[in-house]
Backbone bond lengths (Angstrom), bond angles and torsions (degrees), N, CA, C in turn:
res aa  C-N    CA-C-N  psi(-1)  N-CA   C-N-CA  omega(-1)  CA-C   N-CA-C  phi
1 M - - - 1.429 - - 1.542 109.65 -
2 A 1.337 116.69 134.21 1.453 121.05 -176.00 1.529 110.80 -73.46
3 E 1.304 115.57 146.32 1.486 119.73 177.46 1.503 108.13 -73.67
4 E 1.327 115.98 140.02 1.468 121.74 176.64 1.465 110.29 -72.22
5 T 1.315 115.96 138.67 1.491 123.71 175.67 1.510 106.94 -104.63
6 V 1.314 116.38 131.30 1.459 121.57 -179.78 1.509 109.27 -126.52
7 I 1.336 115.89 130.70 1.505 121.07 173.52 1.487 109.69 -110.28
8 Y 1.319 116.39 124.77 1.478 119.87 169.71 1.492 106.54 -88.08
9 H 1.294 115.45 111.58 1.424 124.72 -154.10 1.539 111.60 -127.25
10 N 1.351 116.57 143.17 1.400 122.36 167.71 1.500 106.90 -123.62
11 P 1.368 118.88 109.50 1.471 120.40 -174.67 1.510 113.02 -65.09
12 R 1.308 120.62 -13.62 1.458 121.93 177.77 1.532 111.28 -86.12
13 C 1.349 118.57 -7.72 1.453 122.29 -177.02 1.523 110.75 -95.31
14 R 1.287 117.13 126.56 1.512 122.00 -177.38 1.526 108.86 -61.34
15 K 1.311 119.78 -47.92 1.464 120.73 -179.52 1.501 112.11 -60.62
16 S 1.315 116.03 -38.72 1.445 120.27 -179.56 1.584 108.81 -64.73
17 R 1.303 116.69 -43.82 1.505 121.44 179.67 1.530 108.09 -63.83
18 E 1.306 117.91 -44.07 1.472 120.87 179.94 1.572 111.54 -63.00
19 T 1.301 114.44 -40.00 1.508 119.06 177.69 1.499 109.95 -64.13
20 L 1.339 117.97 -45.12 1.489 121.97 176.35 1.508 110.79 -55.42
21 A 1.358 116.19 -45.42 1.478 120.22 -177.38 1.572 108.87 -64.18
22 L 1.341 115.98 -39.85 1.475 118.84 -179.64 1.537 110.84 -64.58
23 I 1.347 116.89 -40.58 1.461 119.13 176.45 1.504 111.29 -57.39
24 R 1.350 116.18 -46.58 1.423 122.82 -179.44 1.490 112.19 -64.67
25 E 1.335 117.22 -34.60 1.535 121.92 173.78 1.501 109.75 -61.26
26 N 1.316 118.34 -26.97 1.473 120.54 179.58 1.535 111.15 -86.46
27 G 1.381 115.14 10.84 1.460 121.07 176.03 1.551 113.30 76.66
28 V 1.284 117.04 22.59 1.494 122.71 -178.78 1.496 109.03 -115.22
29 E 1.300 116.37 131.14 1.476 121.36 170.58 1.544 107.57 -103.94
30 P 1.321 116.58 101.95 1.487 119.17 -172.74 1.530 110.51 -81.69
31 K 1.304 112.90 161.09 1.418 121.39 168.61 1.556 105.42 -73.63
32 I 1.338 116.82 128.13 1.444 121.09 -177.54 1.531 109.36 -102.61
33 V 1.308 115.94 119.20 1.491 121.21 176.06 1.532 106.79 -111.50
34 E 1.342 115.51 110.58 1.471 120.08 176.93 1.488 105.93 -82.01
35 Y 1.366 113.94 94.01 1.494 120.02 -169.90 1.503 113.64 -63.25
36 L 1.340 118.14 -19.97 1.470 117.72 177.87 1.535 111.14 -72.83
37 K 1.338 115.39 -20.63 1.483 120.27 175.60 1.514 113.34 -101.08
38 E 1.361 115.98 -30.27 1.457 123.42 -170.95 1.524 107.69 -135.53
39 M 1.297 117.58 71.69 1.486 120.68 -177.60 1.504 110.85 -71.16
40 P 1.374 116.34 135.53 1.445 119.05 174.11 1.556 108.58 -62.29
41 S 1.310 116.02 152.65 1.468 121.57 177.67 1.516 107.94 -66.61
42 S 1.328 114.62 164.99 1.493 119.69 175.94 1.535 111.12 -56.89
43 S 1.334 118.85 -40.34 1.446 120.05 -179.83 1.517 110.21 -68.88
44 E 1.330 117.02 -38.31 1.504 116.81 175.82 1.545 110.82 -63.93
45 L 1.351 116.04 -42.43 1.445 118.70 178.48 1.532 111.32 -58.65
46 K 1.352 117.78 -39.03 1.480 120.97 178.48 1.505 108.37 -59.59
47 L 1.302 117.68 -43.79 1.478 120.36 -178.32 1.560 110.36 -66.40
48 I 1.339 117.45 -38.42 1.453 121.26 178.77 1.534 108.51 -64.20
49 L 1.380 116.00 -46.54 1.482 119.82 -178.86 1.536 110.33 -59.47
50 A 1.349 116.93 -39.09 1.465 121.12 179.68 1.538 107.07 -62.65
51 K 1.327 119.96 -44.45 1.449 121.99 -178.69 1.539 109.37 -65.67
52 L 1.307 119.39 -33.24 1.458 124.01 178.31 1.524 111.74 -78.91
53 N 1.319 115.40 -14.61 1.493 122.53 -173.13 1.524 111.84 54.23
54 L 1.374 112.27 41.41 1.468 119.50 177.91 1.555 109.35 -127.35
55 S 1.342 114.55 159.78 1.434 121.26 176.53 1.535 108.87 -91.17
56 V 1.323 116.15 164.81 1.466 117.88 176.66 1.533 110.59 -60.98
57 Q 1.292 118.34 -30.28 1.454 122.58 176.97 1.524 111.58 -59.09
58 D 1.361 114.19 -37.41 1.458 120.49 -176.40 1.547 113.76 -70.80
59 V 1.303 115.62 -16.77 1.535 118.39 -177.88 1.526 111.08 -112.83
60 L 1.290 115.97 16.84 1.541 119.26 175.97 1.543 107.17 -85.38
61 R 1.299 114.49 134.72 1.447 121.20 172.72 1.548 108.29 -89.33
62 K 1.317 113.48 91.38 1.456 121.69 -174.34 1.543 112.35 -73.04
63 G 1.284 116.88 -12.76 1.446 121.00 179.29 1.532 114.82 -86.84
64 E 1.343 115.73 -9.75 1.475 121.76 -179.34 1.507 107.93 -68.77
65 A 1.372 114.99 142.28 1.434 122.88 177.43 1.542 109.47 -54.25
66 E 1.335 116.35 -46.17 1.477 118.08 -177.64 1.541 112.59 -59.09
67 Y 1.307 117.14 -34.65 1.441 119.83 177.61 1.527 111.24 -67.81
68 K 1.358 113.60 -49.70 1.482 119.43 -177.85 1.555 110.31 -60.22
69 E 1.314 116.43 -40.14 1.470 120.49 -176.83 1.446 116.54 -75.87
70 K 1.387 117.06 -34.43 1.463 120.43 -170.40 1.502 115.10 -112.09
71 F 1.383 116.95 -25.45 1.451 118.07 -166.69 1.551 115.12 -128.31
72 K 1.311 116.75 -16.46 1.497 118.44 -175.91 1.516 109.28 -58.04
73 G 1.311 116.18 133.11 1.428 122.52 174.65 1.511 113.58 82.91
74 K 1.345 118.22 -1.24 1.420 122.81 -177.56 1.535 108.09 -99.34
75 S 1.311 115.56 154.85 1.462 118.59 -179.37 1.519 109.86 -114.06
76 F 1.359 115.73 131.83 1.443 122.28 -179.20 1.535 107.65 -135.13
77 T 1.328 116.86 152.17 1.470 120.59 172.17 1.538 107.08 -73.51
78 D 1.310 115.40 167.07 1.490 119.91 178.35 1.519 110.01 -61.05
79 D 1.345 118.74 -43.32 1.422 121.49 177.37 1.540 113.07 -59.41
80 E 1.318 115.63 -39.58 1.447 120.09 177.10 1.551 111.03 -64.99
81 W 1.315 114.93 -42.76 1.489 119.41 178.14 1.542 109.45 -61.26
82 L 1.327 118.19 -40.34 1.438 120.40 178.90 1.536 109.97 -62.96
83 E 1.271 119.51 -38.47 1.420 124.12 177.22 1.575 110.49 -65.42
84 I 1.360 113.61 -42.29 1.478 118.45 178.36 1.500 110.36 -61.93
85 I 1.282 116.13 -42.36 1.516 118.65 -179.76 1.487 110.27 -64.94
86 Q 1.318 119.55 -33.01 1.479 121.92 175.76 1.560 108.11 -59.17
87 E 1.294 118.26 -42.60 1.438 123.97 -178.76 1.521 114.32 -77.11
88 Y 1.324 114.61 -34.18 1.492 121.58 -177.97 1.557 108.54 -126.53
89 P 1.351 117.55 76.57 1.444 121.36 -174.43 1.511 114.63 -60.66
90 K 1.349 118.73 -26.31 1.424 121.77 178.96 1.501 111.89 -60.73
91 L 1.311 118.83 -18.61 1.487 122.24 179.07 1.515 111.96 -73.24
92 L 1.325 119.42 -15.27 1.458 123.15 179.75 1.547 112.41 -80.35
93 E 1.311 115.92 120.39 1.464 122.30 178.91 1.572 107.57 -57.03
94 R 1.306 117.05 143.79 1.432 121.35 -177.63 1.547 110.30 -138.63
95 P 1.267 117.75 165.19 1.478 126.35 -15.92 1.544 110.27 -82.94
96 I 1.292 112.83 162.03 1.497 122.10 176.46 1.558 104.78 -119.17
97 V 1.337 113.96 130.12 1.454 119.56 177.67 1.558 108.33 -116.77
98 V 1.336 115.73 128.31 1.460 120.46 -179.14 1.501 106.74 -120.12
99 K 1.368 115.03 133.50 1.443 122.49 176.40 1.525 107.66 -136.26
100 G 1.319 115.86 105.27 1.474 118.46 -178.00 1.496 112.55 59.24
101 S 1.329 118.23 -125.25 1.507 119.55 -177.14 1.492 111.40 -90.49
102 K 1.325 118.26 8.23 1.473 120.61 -177.29 1.578 109.39 -117.62
103 A 1.273 114.01 159.11 1.492 118.49 174.25 1.557 108.94 -153.26
104 A 1.329 115.50 161.71 1.481 120.75 178.82 1.527 107.77 -148.92
105 M 1.336 113.98 147.39 1.423 122.05 170.60 1.562 107.74 -81.46
106 G 1.296 117.77 135.93 1.470 122.03 178.86 1.538 110.34 -86.65
107 R 1.244 119.40 40.49 1.475 124.30 174.41 1.478 110.36 -133.53
108 P 1.322 117.03 99.97 1.437 126.78 -1.84 1.544 110.23 -78.45
109 P 1.334 115.48 165.34 1.466 117.75 -173.50 1.553 113.96 -54.93
110 E 1.363 117.87 -30.07 1.448 121.09 -177.19 1.563 110.99 -61.27
111 N 1.294 117.58 -18.70 1.493 119.07 179.07 1.479 112.23 -57.30
112 V 1.323 118.90 -29.45 1.480 121.23 -176.26 1.526 111.19 -74.47
113 N 1.312 121.50 -14.99 1.390 124.19 -179.03 1.565 111.43 -57.94
114 K 1.333 116.77 -30.25 1.492 119.95 -177.96 1.535 109.38 -65.47
115 L 1.341 118.83 -15.12 1.447 120.22 -178.98 1.556 113.62 -84.59
116 F 1.318 114.28 -11.85 1.473 118.73 -174.86 1.507 114.06 -117.81
């Protein structure tokens, strides 16, 4: 049985759309999770981060207005950041592609090729 491929996707993001197209070019139709509407839980995000081998700090969009206005220069634990991302999903870097026990950030989109 083939491993399911999941993309945490924002259809308004050019890199996210390019990554989705690249996955499809590899002959895979992924499960699409629009994380701005359907955010993974904090525990799911922890699993995704482990697969990415990244910390929550590594996937924060520090250029977002919400980050600059509310969080810049402040210190939070990883669990606190996961809760903040639940409340402010735009702060999560995108897209993230998960396939089985592996994952990749779609920045640049070519990063996901290592999953196929």
